[in-house]
C-alpha positions as CSV (number, residue, x, y, z in Angstrom):
1,X,0.0,0.0,0.0
2,X,2.9,2.4,0.7
3,X,4.2,1.7,-2.8
4,X,0.8,2.0,-4.5
5,X,-0.2,5.3,-2.8
6,X,3.2,7.0,-2.9
7,X,2.2,10.5,-4.2
8,X,4.8,10.7,-7.0
9,X,3.8,7.2,-8.3
10,X,0.1,7.0,-7.8
11,X,-0.8,9.0,-11.0
12,X,1.2,6.5,-13.0
13,X,-0.7,3.5,-11.8
14,X,-4.1,2.3,-13.0
15,X,-5.4,5.9,-13.5
16,X,-2.9,6.3,-16.4
17,X,-1.1,3.0,-17.0
18,X,-2.1,-0.6,-16.6
19,X,1.0,-1.7,-14.6
20,X,-0.6,-2.1,-11.2
21,X,-3.6,-4.0,-12.5
22,X,-1.3,-6.1,-14.6
23,X,0.9,-6.9,-11.6
24,X,-2.1,-7.7,-9.4
25,X,-3.4,-10.1,-12.0
26,X,-0.1,-11.9,-12.3
27,X,0.3,-12.1,-8.6
28,X,-3.2,-13.6,-8.2
29,X,-2.3,-16.1,-10.9
30,X,0.9,-17.1,-9.1
31,X,-0.8,-17.3,-5.8
32,X,-3.5,-19.6,-7.2
33,X,-0.7,-21.8,-8.8
34,X,1.0,-22.0,-5.5
35,X,-2.3,-23.1,-3.9
36,X,-2.8,-25.8,-6.6
37,X,-6.0,-24.1,-7.9
38,X,-5.0,-24.3,-11.5
39,X,-8.4,-23.8,-13.1
40,X,-8.8,-20.4,-11.3
41,X,-5.1,-19.6,-12.0
42,X,-5.8,-20.1,-15.7
43,X,-8.8,-17.9,-15.5
44,X,-6.9,-15.1,-13.7
45,X,-4.0,-15.5,-16.2
46,X,-6.4,-15.3,-19.1
47,X,-8.0,-12.1,-17.7
48,X,-4.5,-10.7,-17.3
49,X,-4.0,-10.8,-21.0
50,X,-6.8,-8.2,-21.3
51,X,-4.7,-5.8,-19.3
52,X,-1.4,-6.5,-21.0
53,X,-0.8,-8.8,-23.9
54,X,2.6,-10.0,-22.8
55,X,1.0,-11.6,-19.8
56,X,0.1,-14.6,-22.0
57,X,3.5,-16.0,-21.2
58,X,2.4,-16.7,-17.6
59,X,-0.3,-19.1,-18.8
60,X,2.6,-21.4,-19.7
61,X,3.5,-21.4,-16.0
62,X,-0.1,-22.6,-15.2
63,X,0.0,-25.3,-17.7
64,X,3.5,-26.6,-16.8
65,X,2.9,-26.4,-13.0
66,X,-0.4,-28.2,-13.4
67,X,1.7,-31.2,-14.6
68,X,4.8,-30.8,-12.5
69,X,3.3,-29.9,-9.1
70,X,0.5,-32.5,-8.8
71,X,1.7,-36.1,-8.7
72,X,-1.9,-37.3,-9.1
73,X,-1.9,-36.0,-12.6
74,X,1.1,-38.2,-13.7
75,X,-0.2,-41.2,-11.7
76,X,-3.7,-41.0,-13.2
77,X,-4.8,-43.8,-15.5
78,X,-5.4,-41.1,-18.1
79,X,-2.8,-38.4,-17.2
80,X,-3.6,-36.2,-20.2
81,X,-7.2,-36.0,-19.3
82,X,-6.3,-35.3,-15.7
83,X,-4.0,-32.5,-16.8
84,X,-6.6,-31.0,-19.1
85,X,-9.1,-30.8,-16.2
86,X,-6.6,-28.6,-14.5
87,X,-5.2,-26.6,-17.4
88,X,-8.2,-26.1,-19.7
89,X,-8.8,-22.4,-18.7
90,X,-5.2,-21.6,-19.4
91,X,-5.4,-23.3,-22.8
92,X,-8.5,-21.3,-23.6
93,X,-6.5,-18.2,-22.7
94,X,-3.8,-19.2,-25.2
95,X,-6.4,-19.9,-27.9
96,X,-8.1,-16.5,-27.3
97,X,-4.8,-14.7,-27.4
98,X,-3.8,-16.4,-30.6
99,X,-7.2,-15.6,-32.1
100,X,-6.8,-12.0,-31.3
101,X,-3.3,-11.8,-32.8
102,X,-4.6,-13.5,-36.0
103,X,-7.6,-11.1,-36.2
104,X,-5.6,-7.9,-35.2
105,X,-2.5,-8.7,-37.2
106,X,-0.3,-7.8,-34.3
107,X,0.0,-8.0,-30.5
108,X,-0.4,-4.3,-29.9
109,X,-3.6,-2.4,-30.7
110,X,-2.0,1.0,-31.1
111,X,1.5,2.1,-32.2
112,X,2.2,-1.2,-33.9
113,X,5.3,0.0,-35.6
114,X,6.8,1.1,-32.3
115,X,6.3,-2.3,-30.6
116,X,7.6,-4.9,-33.1
117,X,9.0,-7.9,-31.4
118,X,12.7,-8.8,-31.7
119,X,15.5,-9.9,-29.5
120,X,16.7,-7.2,-27.1
121,X,18.5,-7.5,-23.8
122,X,18.0,-4.0,-22.5
123,X,15.0,-4.8,-20.3
124,X,16.7,-7.9,-18.9
125,X,19.7,-5.9,-17.6
126,X,17.5,-3.0,-16.4
127,X,15.4,-5.5,-14.4
128,X,18.5,-6.9,-12.7
129,X,19.7,-3.4,-11.8
130,X,16.3,-2.5,-10.3
131,X,15.9,-5.9,-8.6
132,X,19.2,-5.3,-6.8
133,X,18.3,-1.8,-5.7
134,X,14.7,-2.2,-4.8
135,X,15.3,-5.3,-2.6
136,X,18.8,-4.3,-1.5
137,X,18.5,-5.4,2.2
138,X,17.3,-8.8,1.3
139,X,19.8,-9.2,-1.5
140,X,22.7,-8.2,0.7
141,X,21.6,-10.6,3.3
142,X,21.3,-13.4,0.8
143,X,24.7,-12.7,-0.7
144,X,26.3,-12.7,2.7
145,X,24.5,-15.9,3.8
146,X,25.6,-17.7,0.6
147,X,29.0,-16.2,0.0
148,X,30.6,-19.6,-0.5
149,X,28.5,-20.2,-3.6
150,X,29.9,-17.0,-5.2
151,X,33.4,-18.4,-5.1
152,X,32.6,-21.4,-7.3
153,X,34.0,-21.4,-10.9
154,X,30.5,-21.7,-12.4
155,X,29.4,-18.4,-10.9
156,X,32.3,-16.5,-12.4
157,X,31.8,-18.2,-15.8
158,X,28.2,-17.0,-15.6
159,X,29.4,-13.4,-14.7
160,X,31.9,-13.3,-17.6
161,X,29.4,-14.6,-20.0
162,X,26.7,-12.1,-18.8
163,X,29.2,-9.3,-19.2
164,X,30.1,-10.4,-22.7
165,X,26.4,-10.5,-23.7
166,X,25.8,-7.1,-22.1
167,X,28.7,-5.4,-24.0
168,X,27.6,-7.1,-27.2
169,X,23.9,-6.6,-27.1
170,X,22.9,-3.7,-24.8
171,X,21.5,-0.9,-27.0
172,X,19.4,2.1,-26.3
173,X,18.0,2.8,-29.8
174,X,14.2,2.9,-29.5
175,X,12.8,6.3,-30.4
176,X,10.8,6.5,-27.2
177,X,14.1,6.1,-25.2
178,X,15.3,9.3,-26.9
179,X,12.7,11.6,-25.5
180,X,14.3,14.3,-23.2
181,X,13.0,15.0,-19.7
182,X,12.4,11.4,-18.7
183,X,14.6,10.2,-15.8
184,X,14.7,6.8,-17.3
185,X,16.0,8.1,-20.6
186,X,18.5,10.4,-19.0
187,X,19.9,7.5,-17.0
188,X,20.2,5.3,-20.1
189,X,21.9,8.0,-22.1
190,X,24.6,8.2,-19.4
191,X,24.9,4.5,-19.3
192,X,25.7,4.2,-23.1
193,X,27.8,7.4,-23.1
194,X,31.0,5.5,-22.3
195,X,32.6,2.1,-21.6
196,X,33.1,3.2,-17.9
197,X,29.4,3.9,-17.3
198,X,28.3,0.8,-19.1
199,X,30.6,-1.2,-16.8
200,X,29.2,0.6,-13.7
201,X,25.7,-0.2,-14.8
202,X,26.6,-3.9,-15.4
203,X,28.1,-4.1,-11.8
204,X,24.6,-3.4,-10.5
205,X,23.1,-5.9,-12.8
206,X,25.7,-8.4,-11.8
207,X,24.6,-7.9,-8.1
208,X,21.0,-8.7,-9.0
209,X,22.1,-11.7,-11.0
210,X,24.3,-12.9,-8.1
211,X,21.3,-12.6,-5.7
212,X,19.1,-14.7,-8.0
213,X,22.0,-17.2,-8.4
214,X,22.1,-17.9,-4.6
215,X,18.3,-17.9,-4.1
216,X,16.7,-21.3,-3.8
217,X,13.0,-21.7,-4.6
218,X,10.5,-23.9,-2.9
219,X,9.6,-26.3,-5.7
220,X,11.1,-27.1,-9.1
221,X,8.2,-25.7,-11.1
222,X,8.9,-22.2,-9.8
223,X,12.2,-22.1,-11.6
224,X,10.1,-21.7,-14.7
225,X,9.6,-18.1,-13.7
226,X,13.1,-17.3,-14.9
227,X,12.8,-18.4,-18.6
228,X,9.3,-17.1,-18.7
229,X,10.4,-13.7,-17.4
230,X,13.1,-13.7,-20.1
231,X,10.4,-14.5,-22.7
232,X,8.4,-11.4,-21.6
233,X,11.5,-9.1,-21.6
234,X,13.6,-10.2,-24.6
235,X,11.2,-9.3,-27.4
236,X,10.8,-5.7,-26.1
237,X,13.0,-3.1,-27.8
238,X,11.8,-0.2,-25.7
239,X,13.7,-0.2,-22.4
240,X,11.0,0.6,-19.8
241,X,11.2,0.4,-16.0
242,X,7.5,-0.2,-15.8
């Protein structure tokens, strides 16, 4: 509630943008998945698409978790039927989303030319930076608690690979990222102004990645959140903190 009603942020929530409603729908979907209520989770996830089209990705979590999290599905005499009884609302959401894209000719309704999908890493690295900063106390505690894991060779191989990907792919070239007067754009323009500032920016991203590296989730299906999150971020050329 403190975040939602912060005076400088409130006008940018559901009164102007759909981000808060979208986040709420996704969190409800995840909560229902965690509770094993997959039919309702598929319904919530399908409704989330009406708020933001990229939310369709999270229906994949419902479908996969419905198979992975409930052993009764795999042990059933007809496992596919048992799975369909849990995932049918999510599958309908997929079908509805595909039908809309076929009818509309694109994912976006307005500004189609500005939101063409591709492969862009800008939002991935911005997310890692913001994740480190917004949850700094928890991240520092996790890094200190699992410091031994950060000394392993695989971690440093991951960091070097991430840095190489960052240097090779991080671009700020969307027209909307060129508008003056936006704090986000001003920050990004500084980041890409020199090799030094790009490296400083990456160090923050590396901190966020390190925290995710040492974080262990409750059940295997929840690790699907990571590739699905990448699937929502990588197609977006516009680098946007929302």
